[in-house]
N, C-alpha and C positions, 0 to 999 in steps of 0.2 A: 504494499499500500503506499508505504514512503517513495518509491520511485513514480509511481503514478501521481500522487499530489505535486511533488518535484515538477514532473512535466506539465502537468496544469499552470502551476505558478510560472513557469517557464515561460509558457505559449501566452498568458496573462500578462506576462510583462513584456513581450513582444508586440503583442497586439496595442499596448497602451502605447508603447515606444513608434508604433508608426503610426498610429492616430496624432500622436504629438507632432510628429511631423510634418503631416498634411500642409499645404500651404491655404488651402479652400480654392476650390475653383469654382466660386462663384463670380460671375461678370463682373466688371466695374458699372456695367449699366443697372445692377440694381441700387448700386449706391448712388440716392439722388444728390448729397452733400458729398464735394470733393474735399479729404482732408491731405491732399497733396500741396505743397507752396507755389504752385505752378499759377501761370497767368489766367486771368478769366477774359475771356475774347469778347465778353459781350461788355467789358468795362473800357476797352481799349477804342476812343472816339476820335475821328479825324477832325478836331473843331480847326477853327479858323485862330491864327494868332492872336494874342491880345496886342491891344493898341491904347497907349495913353492919349488922352484927348488935350488939346491945345488950352483949353480952359478948364478948370476940375469945377471952375463956379458956376459953369453954364450945363451941367450933367443933367439929362433928362431925369424924371422922375422914376422910380423902379416900378413895373408892372406885373406883379406876382403872375405865374401862369403866362406872361405874355412873351415877346420877343426881348433880345437885348441885342447891342451894338455888338457883340462879337459872334454870335449864333441866331442870327436873324431868322431863320428858318429852319429849326430842327426838323422837322419831319419829312423835310424836300430831301433834307441833309443826308439822311438815315436812309430813304427810301434811295436815292442817287448812289450812295455806299454801297447799297445792297445789291446795285445793279436795275433800279427801275426809274421811271418817270418820275422823278419829284413833283416837278411842276403840275404835271397830271393829278398826281395822287392828291396834291395840296388843293388845287382847286376844285377837284370833283368829287372830292371825299372818297368814295368808292368807285373803282373800275365796274364796267360792264362785267366782264367776268368775274370780278369778286363779289360784286351782286348778286351773279347767278349761282355762285358757291354758297353764299349766306342763304338764297334764298331755297337752294335744294337742299341745302342741311337741317333747315327750319321746319319744311314743307308738311311735316307731321307735327308741329307743335315744338315749342322751346320748354326743358324744365328748368325753372330758376335757379332750384336748389341742387345743380346735378352732381357738383363734387361732393356734397354730404350722402347723398343716394348711393353714390359710386363707393365712397368709401365705406358706407353700411353693406352694403351688396359684397366687398370685398374682404371686409372683417367677417360674414357669416360665413363665405365660402372658405376663408383660411380656417375658420374654426371646424368646419366640417372635413376639412382635409388636412387635419393638425397633424404634427409630426409624431413619431412613435419615440418611445422610451430611451432606446440606445442614442437615437437621432437626435434627441434634445440634450443627452448625455454628454455625445462628444460634440454637440454646436455643428452638427451638418446640416447643410441648407437643404430645405425640402422645397425650395421654390419651382424647381423644374417639374420635379414629381405632380405637387398640387395644381400647376397650372398647365400640364401635358393635355388635357382633353381640350383645352382650349389653344393649343399650338397651332401651327398652320404648317404642313410637309410642304416646302416650297417647289419641289420637285414633282409630286403630284399635281400639286394644282397647276403648274407648268404644262404638262403633258395632258392634263385637265382640258386646260383653255385651247393647247394646241390641236388637240382631238375637233374641238369645236370650229375650229378656224377661226381662232382669235389671234389678231396679229399681236406679236409680242416683241415690241421692237428693243425693250432693254434689258430683253432676257438672252442668256449666250446661245449661240447657233447649236444644234442637235451634234451630241458628241464631246462638247467644250464643258467640263464642269471645274 
């Protein structure tokens, strides 16, 4: 019996050692807040250079929420920086294509508290697909198992669409994966 308990002890230590060495295969997309010290691409804005006025006593009154001397058209500048037509975006509000997208997305009505509804539904789903005892004990991510029923097999869907004759220009040609 001494030999059997020694083997079990060695196996348990080996399993614990292997579990401690895992780095975790959870993708970084699950981490909504970055804890890296890297730059935030949304904080980098190409603003106009600051200019000193000729007469500091003749400065205009501040306009909260309005334009200023340095950044006179912030929305148009942002649209231009993203490759759009800033003048058209500012003058017309939504473009025809944008208005069509908004109309199509809201054609069955709009749920005003959609974030709270989704959070509640997601919590209910995660509780129904809770992790097992050893998964909790070893801090194993159960994200993929919990949402596996909702995942899309991209290659199966591509084959289905091509079988229907749907043009898929963004997908690679057959035989290239």
